[in-house]
C-alpha positions, 0 to 999 in steps of 0.5 A: 726401833729397839727389839726386846730380848727374849730369853730361854730360862735354864734351871741350874738349882732347886735353891740358891743354897744348893749351889756349892760356892767356893770361898771366893763366891765364884762358880763355873757351870755349863748351861746350854753348852755355854760356860758361865760364871755364877757370882754370889755377891749382894745377889746372884749374878751370871756372866761369861766364864772367860775375861774378854781381854785374854781369856782368864777364868773369871771363877778363879778371880775374886768378887768384892763388896761392891759386886765387882769381879776381878779377873785373876790374869791381869786384874781387869775389873767388871761390874756384875750388874751390867758387865762394864769394865771399871778399871779403864781398859774398855772391855765388856763382860757379857752378863746373863739374867738370873731369876730365883723363884719358888721353882728354883734358880734360873739363868736366861740365855738370849734366844738367837737365830734367824727366826728368834724374833718371831717367838 
């Protein structure tokens, strides 16, 4: 039986325009003690800040028109919708859900721990 993931939602901005993206549309922030990369493509995406291959800083890479992010270290490519490695190396980039509401921009961090399934 597959359990549903439960998230704790963290507000990162009042509006999307409040996020100051550099020219590569990738921004590294800290949320709940985790370094996270926010990517501005066709929509907003969130993923872990480091490449799973060799720890390259994703925010120093670039995003293309297909919402694929490329690590600056070894040019590994990841789909921002699901984190799958599309350049063939078999790695997976952890992604986080993003919600934009009238209350602000939120990142969902999965609740973990022994009793998290009770919530």
